[in-house]
C-alpha positions in Angstrom: 0.0 -0.3 0.0 2.9 2.4 0.5 4.8 1.6 -2.6 1.2 2.5 -4.4 0.6 5.8 -2.6 4.5 6.4 -3.5 3.6 5.6 -7.4 0.5 7.9 -7.2 2.6 10.8 -5.9 5.2 9.9 -8.7 2.4 10.2 -11.4 0.8 13.4 -10.0 3.3 16.1 -11.5 2.7 14.7 -14.9 -1.3 14.8 -14.5 -1.1 18.4 -13.2 0.9 19.5 -16.3 -1.4 17.8 -18.5 -4.4 19.4 -16.8 -2.8 22.6 -17.4 -1.8 22.0 -21.0 -5.3 21.0 -21.8 -6.8 24.1 -20.6 -4.0 26.2 -22.4 -4.5 24.3 -25.7 -8.4 25.3 -25.7 -8.1 29.1 -24.3 -9.0 28.2 -20.8 -5.8 28.6 -19.0 -6.8 29.4 -15.8 -7.4 26.1 -13.5 -8.8 25.2 -10.2 -9.0 21.4 -8.7 -10.0 20.0 -5.6 -10.0 16.5 -4.9 -12.5 16.5 -2.1 -15.0 19.1 -1.7 -15.7 18.0 1.7 -12.1 18.7 3.0 -11.4 22.4 3.8 -7.6 22.1 3.0 -6.5 22.8 -0.5 -5.3 19.9 -3.0 -1.5 19.8 -2.5 1.4 18.0 -3.2 3.2 15.4 -1.0 5.2 18.3 1.2 1.8 20.0 1.6 2.3 23.0 -1.1 -0.9 23.6 -2.6 -1.0 23.1 -6.4 -3.0 26.6 -6.7 0.4 28.1 -5.4 3.0 25.8 -7.4 1.4 24.9 -10.4 -2.2 26.2 -11.5 -2.8 29.8 -12.4 -5.8 31.8 -11.6 -7.5 34.6 -13.0 -7.2 37.1 -10.1 -3.5 36.4 -9.1 -4.0 38.2 -6.1 -6.9 36.1 -4.8 -5.8 33.0 -2.6 -9.3 31.1 -2.9 -7.7 28.0 -1.5 -7.2 29.9 2.0 -10.9 30.2 2.2 -12.1 27.4 4.2 -15.9 28.3 3.6 -15.3 28.4 -0.3 -16.9 25.0 -0.8 -20.3 26.3 0.9 -20.9 29.3 -1.3 -19.5 29.0 -4.7 -22.0 28.1 -7.5 -20.0 25.9 -9.5 -19.1 23.7 -6.4 -22.8 23.3 -5.8 -23.4 22.1 -9.3 -20.6 19.7 -9.2 -22.5 18.1 -6.2 -25.6 17.9 -8.2 -24.4 16.2 -11.5 -21.8 13.7 -12.0 -21.0 14.7 -16.0 -18.9 17.6 -16.9 -20.8 21.3 -17.4 -20.0 24.6 -18.7 -20.7 28.2 -17.4 -21.2 31.2 -20.0 -23.1 34.5 -19.1 -24.5 33.5 -15.8 -25.6 30.2 -16.9 -24.6 26.4 -16.6 -25.2 23.9 -19.3 -24.1 20.2 -20.4 -25.0 17.6 -22.9 -28.5 17.3 -21.7 -31.4 19.7 -20.3 -31.2 19.1 -16.7 -33.4 21.2 -14.3 -30.7 20.9 -11.2 -28.1 23.3 -13.4 -30.8 25.5 -14.1 -31.5 26.3 -10.4 -28.0 27.0 -9.5 -27.6 30.8 -9.0 -24.6 32.0 -10.8 -24.8 35.6 -10.2 -21.8 35.7 -8.2 -19.8 34.4 -11.1 -21.6 37.0 -13.6 -20.7 39.7 -11.3 -16.9 38.8 -10.8 -14.8 41.0 -13.1 -12.3 39.6 -15.5 -14.1 36.0 -15.3 -15.3 34.8 -18.8 -16.4 31.4 -19.4 -15.5 27.9 -17.8 -15.6 24.2 -18.2 -16.2 22.1 -14.9 -15.7 18.3 -14.5 -16.8 16.9 -11.5 -15.4 13.6 -10.1 -17.9 11.4 -8.0 -15.9 8.6 -6.2 -17.4 5.8 -4.3 -18.0 6.3 -0.3 -19.3 10.0 -1.0 -16.2 11.4 -2.1 -16.5 14.4 -4.5 -13.9 16.2 -6.5 -13.6 18.7 -9.4 -11.4 20.3 -11.9 -12.1 23.8 -13.5 -10.8 25.5 -16.6 -11.6 28.9 -17.0 -11.1 32.1 -19.0 -10.9 35.9 -18.4 -13.1 36.4 -21.6 -15.8 34.7 -23.6 -13.9 31.9 -25.9 -17.1 30.0 -27.4 -17.2 27.7 -24.5 -20.3 25.8 -25.6 -18.3 24.6 -28.7 -15.4 23.9 -26.9 -17.4 21.7 -24.6 -18.7 19.7 -27.2 -15.4 19.0 -28.9 -13.4 18.4 -25.5 -15.5 17.9 -22.4 -15.3 14.1 -22.7 -11.1 14.5 -22.6 -11.1 16.9 -19.8 -13.5 14.9 -17.7 -11.2 11.8 -18.2 -8.0 14.2 -17.2 -10.1 15.4 -14.0 -10.8 11.6 -13.1 -7.4 10.6 -13.4 -6.1 13.4 -11.2 -8.4 13.2 -8.4 -8.6 9.7 -8.1 -4.5 9.5 -8.5 -4.5 12.2 -5.7 -6.8 10.8 -3.3 -5.2 7.5 -3.8 -1.8 9.2 -2.8 -3.4 10.6 0.1 -4.8 7.5 1.3 -8.4 8.9 0.7 -11.4 8.1 1.7 -9.7 7.0 5.0 -10.2 3.1 6.1 -11.8 2.2 2.9 -12.0 -1.7 2.2 -13.4 -3.7 -0.3 -16.7 -4.4 1.2 -17.9 -8.1 1.9 -21.2 -9.1 -0.3 -24.6 -7.7 1.4 -27.3 -10.3 1.5 -30.6 -9.7 -0.3 -32.1 -8.8 3.4 -29.2 -6.4 4.1 -29.7 -4.3 0.8 -33.3 -4.1 1.4 -33.1 -2.9 5.3 -30.9 -0.3 3.9 -32.9 0.9 1.0 -35.8 1.4 3.3 -33.4 3.0 5.9 -32.3 5.5 3.2 -36.0 6.2 2.3 -36.3 7.5 5.8 -38.3 4.5 7.5 -37.8 3.6 11.1 -36.7 -0.1 12.1 -40.3 -0.6 13.1 -41.7 0.5 9.7 -39.1 -1.7 8.0 -40.3 -4.5 10.0 -43.8 -3.9 8.9 -42.8 -3.4 5.1 -40.5 -6.7 5.0 -42.7 -8.7 7.4 -39.7 -9.0 9.9 -39.4 -8.1 13.5 -37.6 -5.1 14.8 -34.7 -7.1 16.0 -34.2 -8.8 13.1 -34.2 -5.7 11.0 -31.7 -4.3 13.5 -29.7 -7.5 13.1 -29.5 -6.7 9.4 -28.4 -3.3 9.6 -25.7 -4.2 11.9 -24.2 -6.8 10.0 -24.5 -4.2 6.7 -22.7 -1.5 8.6 -20.0 -4.1 9.7 -19.4 -5.3 6.3 -19.3 -1.7 4.8 -16.9 -0.9 7.5 -19.3 2.1 8.7 -19.9 3.5 12.1 -23.7 4.0 12.3 -26.8 4.3 10.5 -26.2 7.5 8.4 -22.8 6.5 7.3 -24.0 2.9 6.2 -26.5 4.7 3.9 -23.8 7.2 2.5 -21.2 4.4 2.0 -24.1 1.9 0.5 -25.3 4.4 -2.0 -21.9 5.2 -2.8 -21.2 1.7 -3.9 -24.3 1.4 -5.6 -26.4 -0.8 -3.0 -29.0 1.9 -2.6 -30.4 3.9 -5.4 -32.8 6.0 -6.2 -36.0 3.6 -5.3 -36.4 2.0 -2.0 -36.3 -1.8 -2.2 
């Protein structure tokens, strides 16, 4: 495991350079990246130096955005990156992607629209198991015809973002304590799905014709297999691994 992490750190400079070069090539040379939107610490190298200081350029060289620990709570692009898993673009106060989606339509981009010298952007979210979400942003200072650029390059940019974020998280040993989960039984999955739908143990028992103690037995077993601590984390991990979907059992 230590050797694998060291190998990932070795690969990072090349990935950082590829991400920057891709932006330079299409007129979106200003880059920001975060491997975990839930982590207030900036994405950094093995010595703890933020890539925003050592590698990537930003539109406003005097704005050290990576030092703002509340950034992920109020930036529209980060909100959008949590809502959709495919890349999307920003232009003139609006977000768009390959498909119509009301989720992006509802994101308020007025802050970006009112920021001087901010033109257009392509954003590639990276959704990894266990609820980990990262993102890479390629931006310009002025309009560059981003919709056409998106149609031509979004797939390649998304692939680069995935490699960068996944490699960086592997190098850092994230998510912590991640293990290959044991196979869940049908009953364990059913109980998790109804728990994710907000049902109590008693309600799950009625739905599945089980006693409350049996429901709790299945949920405890599922939690242990997933390496989770508590009901909420069990549901989160199960959702990230695909055991819990949009519909209940």
